[in-house]
N, C-alpha and C positions, 0 to 999 in steps of 0.2 A: 919174453915179449909176447903180447897177445896177437891174435889174428888180424885185428884192425891195423896194428902197427906194421905188421908184415905186408898187408895189402897196400898200405900207404907208401911203404918203402919201394915196392915193386912199381907202383904207378909213377912215383917220382923218378925212378931210374929210367923208365920208358920215355919220359918227357924231359930228361936232363935237368931235373929240378931238385936233385938230392940235397942241395944246400938248405932246404927248408927244415931239415932236421938237425942242423948244427948246434942249436941251443937246447935240444930236447932234454938232455941229461940234467940241465940246470933248472928245468921247470918243475913246478909242484905237480902233484898227481892230477889235480883238477886242470891245470894248464896243459899238461900232456894230453889229457883226454880232449880238451878243446882244440888243440893244434891238430891232432889226428882227425877230428871231426871236420875241421876246416879243410884239410887236404882232401878227404874223401868226398867232400861236397863240391870241390872245384871241377868245373867242366874244362879240362885241359885242352881239349880240341878247340873249344871256343876261345880260350886264352891265346892259343897259337894263331888262330885266325885273326883275332883282334890285333895282335902284335904285327902280323904281316900287313894289315891294313894301314898301319901307321907309316908305312913306307910308300903308300900310294897317295897321289894328289887328287883332291876332289875336282871333278870336271863337270860343269853345268852347261857346256856348250851344246850338248845334244838335247837339253831340256827346253821345252816351250814355256817361257815365263810370261804371264799376262797380269794386268791389274785385276783385282777382285771387286765385285760390287758390294756396296754397304748401305745401311740405313743410318742417317744421322738422327739420333734420339731427340736432339734439341729442335730439329726442324719438322718433327712429326706434327701433323694437324691434330687438333684436340680430339676429333672423332676417331682418327686412326689410333692415337695413343690410348684412348679409353677402351677401344675394342681389343687391342693387344693385351692391355693390362688386365682386362676382365678374364680373358682366356687363361692367363698366367695365374691369376688369383684363384680361379677354380681348381687348378692343379695343386696349389699350395693348401687350400682349404680341405681338399680331399686326402691330404697326407701323402701326396705323390712326389714331394720335393724334398731333397736333402742337400746338405753342403759338405764339402770335403776341403780341409785345410792341409796343405803340404808344409810340414813343420819339422823336417828332418835335420835342419842346419843348426849350427852353433853361432853365437853372436861374436865370433872371433874378430871380424873386421870392425866391429863396433867397440872393441875392448871389453866385451861382456863374456865372462867365462861361465856360460850357462846356455840352455836352449834359447835360440833366437826369439821364440815366442814369449819368453819371460822378460824380454827387454822392455824397460819403461820408456815411454815417449813423454817428452815435455817435463821441464823442471817443476812446474806447478800442477800438472795434471796427475802425475804419479799413477799412470795406468799402463799396464803391460799390453803388448800387442794382442795377446790372447784375450785379455779382458775387453779391449776395444772391439774385437771381432765378436765376442760373446754378446756384447750389447746389441749388435746388429741383429743377431739371431733372436734374442729375447724380445726386441721391439717388434720384429716380424711375427713372432708367435702370438704376442698380445694383439697386434693389429688384425691378424687374419684368423685369430682363435684356432690355431693349428699347431700340431706337433711338427717340428722340423729337426730331424736327426742330424747330428754333427759328427762326422768321422774325421779323425786327425791322424795323418801319416807322420810317424816319428822315425828315428833311426836307431840302430843298436846303441849308438853313442849317447843319445839323449832321451831314450824312451822312459827309463826309470825316473829321471829328473822331471820330465814333462808330466807324467802321471802323478807324481808326488806334488807338483806345483798345483795341479787341478784339485787334488784332494785338500791341500792346505788352504785353497781359496774356495772351498765348498762348491766347486764346479761353476763358480761365478753365478750361482742362482739358477742354473739350468739343471733339469732332472738328470741325475747321474746315468739313468738308463738310456737317455737320449744321446750320450756321448760314448763313442767307441774309438779306441786307439789301435793302430796297426803299424807294423814296422816295414820300412823301405828296404829294398834289396841292396846288396853290396857286391862289389867285384874287386879282386886283387889288383894292386898297383904293380906295374911292370917296369923294370929298368930298361935302358936303351939296348941292352944285350939280350932282351927277351926273357930274362930271369925274373920270377916273381919275388917281390921284396918282403923282407922280414922287418917288423917294427922294432922299436927299442926294447921291447919285452920278449923278443924272440918268437912272437906270433906272426901270422901272415898279415901284412899290411893291406887293409881293405879301405875302400872309399865308397860312399853312397853312389848308386847307379843312375843318378839324375832324376829330374822330375818326370821324365818319360817312363821311369820304372813303376810309376803309380798303378798302371793298368794291371801288370803282372802281380804286384803286391796286393791289390784289392782282390784279385782272383784267388791267389794262394792263401790269403789270410781268412777267406770266408766272408769278406765284406760285401762282395757282390751278391752272394747268396743271402746274406742278412737283408740287403736292400730289397731283393726280390720277395722275400718272405713278408717284408713290411709293405709291399705293394708300391714301392718307390719307382717312379718312371723317369724323373729328371734330376740330374745331379750337377751341382755347380762346384767346380774345382778351381781353387785359387791358392796363391802362396801366402804364407803367414806374414810376410813383411809389408803387405799393402794395407795400411790401416784404414783406407777408405774403400776397400773392396766391397762392392755392392753385391753381397753373396745371395741375398734373397731378392731376385729381380723378376717380377711378374711380366714386365714388358719384354725382356729378353726371351723368357719362356714362351710368351705369346707369339713372338716373332718366329721362333723356331717351329712352333706348331703350325702357324699360318703358311710358312715357307715349305712345310713338310720336310724339314731337315732333321737329322738325328744329332746335330750339334750346332752350337752357336758360340760366338766369341765377341768380347768387347774390344774395342780399339780406341786409341786416342791419336789424334793427328800429330805427326812428327813436328817437333819444334823448328827444325830446319833440315834440309836434305842430308846433311852430314851427321845427324844425330845417330849415336851408336845403339840402335834398336833393331830388332827383327821386325819385318813388315809382312802383313798378310798379302797373299798373291794367289794366282792360279798357276800351278805347275803341271804341265801336261794335262790340262783341263780338270785338275783336282785341286781342292783347297790346300794351301800350304803356307809356310812362313819362310821367307828368305832372310838369312842373317845379314847384318850390316857388313860383315867381312866378305860376303859373297856377291853383293849387289854392285853393279858397275856404276861409275860416276854418271854415265848417261842416263841409266835407269833411275838413279836416286834423284836426279834433277829434272826429270821429265814432268811436264805439267799438262793438265787437260784444258778444255776450252774455257773453263771458269778460273783458270790460273792456279788450280790446286794440284798438289803432287799426285801423280798417277800411282806411285807406291808410297803412300803417306799414312797408311793405317797401321800404327804400331801395335804389335801383339803385347798385351800387358798381363798375360797369364791369368786371365779371368774367362774361363770357358764353361759352357753348359753342355752336358752330354745326356742323351737318352740312354737308359739302361741297356738297350739293344746294341747301341754303338760301343759301350764299354765292354760288353761280352764279346763282341766281334773283334775288337782291337786286342783284347787280352789273350786271344787264342794264339797269336804269334808275336814273338819278341820284336820290339822296335830296333832299328839299327843303332849301334853305339858310335859315339863320336869321341875322339881322343883329345885330351888336353895335356899339354906338357907342363909339369909342375915340379916344384922343389919338394923333395921328400927325404927326410932322414931315415936311415935304414942300417941294418946290421949286415956287413958284407960276408963273403964266404970264409973269411978268416975269423969271423966272430967279432969284428971291430965295428963300433958305432960310427957311421959316416954322416956328417952334417954338411951337405952341399951348399955352395954359395950361388949356384946356378941351377936351372931346371935340369932334372936328371931322370924323371920317371913319367910314365903315362898313366893317366887316370881316365876311366871310360864312363861315359854318361849317355843315357838316352834322353831325348828331348820330347816333351809332350806334343809339340807341334808336328813331329814326324808321323803322328797318328792321323792327322787331318787328311792326308792323301789316301787313306784307306776308306774315306767317306765319299759318297757321290757329290755331296754339296754341303755347304755350311753357311749359316746366316751370320753376317757381321754387323754389329751395331756400334757406331761411333758414339762415344760418350765424352763429356768434358773432363779434361785432365784434372782440373782443380776440384771436381766433385767426386771422382772415383779412382784417382790414381795418386797415392801418396806413399811410395815405397820407402822403406828404411834399409838402405843397402850399404851406404858409405858412412864412415865416422863423421865426416864434414863435407861441406860443399853440396853438390847436386845429390838428390835422393838420400838425404841424411836425416837424422832425428830432428834437426832444426827445421828443415823444409817441410817434413812430414807433420811436425807439431803445428806449424803455422796453418797448414791446410786443414788439419783436424780441428783446430780451434775455430776456424772460419766455418767449417761444416757444422759444428755444434751450435754456433751462433745463428746460422741460417735456419737450422732446424727449430730453434727456439722462436724465431720470428715468423715462422710459417703459421 
């Protein structure tokens, strides 16, 4: 056995995780090397800490939660809107604006066995989510006569398929040099006994570390450095599944600049107090998002003097950051949140177990946990029907059907302007 194997075995013994080598002898030479590499790259102290945290209950009683101020885009006066827009346009024209799409997921929930961004919306449109987003970038490049770099965060699971998809579609008419891919981080999944799980191939079972992992991924992959070299100052980050994400938004950029904030976010007003969405708020005087699972009924239903919800600004994963904010956030890891999931695995006897109930912890960081590291954040309310058409569920709310209707209406409105 080589020295790496011996080192891995000693580490596993120290942390009582020797079972990770039970399939080693059945693996190919390449798989053996990959497994040892996986083991040597695991921060076992971090894993131990994360597991212990799953036993603790989240307590917000000591936190000071308050409503956050926002600007309603539809209610801006013409002069206000023009001033903000002009500031943003200058940033774009000067080549200081870029967009990032978080596209690490698969289309499993949609019945699509490929990267989610390759999913086609609409029976008659035949346009993938990636193509719809690329149209937004191309239109902005033509409108402002500017280069707008596009960075795409993939996962180890879908990176090759995503890159191939772009190559097959000739990068949707965007200059290949203006598109860069980088891979999201991953963390091992852990059983209820604190043991790291093995997947059905005998390798360590890993899961993507959540959209909050984007800051560390951008730093480690050299994306932040690439942005700095290009002179980029403002970066819009959104998920791949929102077909109406207004990624190139001069008004939002102008608002952040005017407010002297290093970040800005778009919101849509909640449909009703019980809608299952995270909402923007101030937590201990810092910008934050409080999840629907954490907000009390009293807070969810509270209204202001105009009859509007005090906590009604839904976070739609459309955020703008200054490069300085991204560098600052990337210096320290965001906290991880655990999710209890069903996960098939190989047990310590080498048998494949397919559970019928949740049996494992998956750990994710959330992008909004970064907000509290900022002094302030500009929030701009936008119209749901104009900028928020997510494709999350196979049917019903936020499905291909609802997104397609909104997208067709958006295209029609654009034609009529």
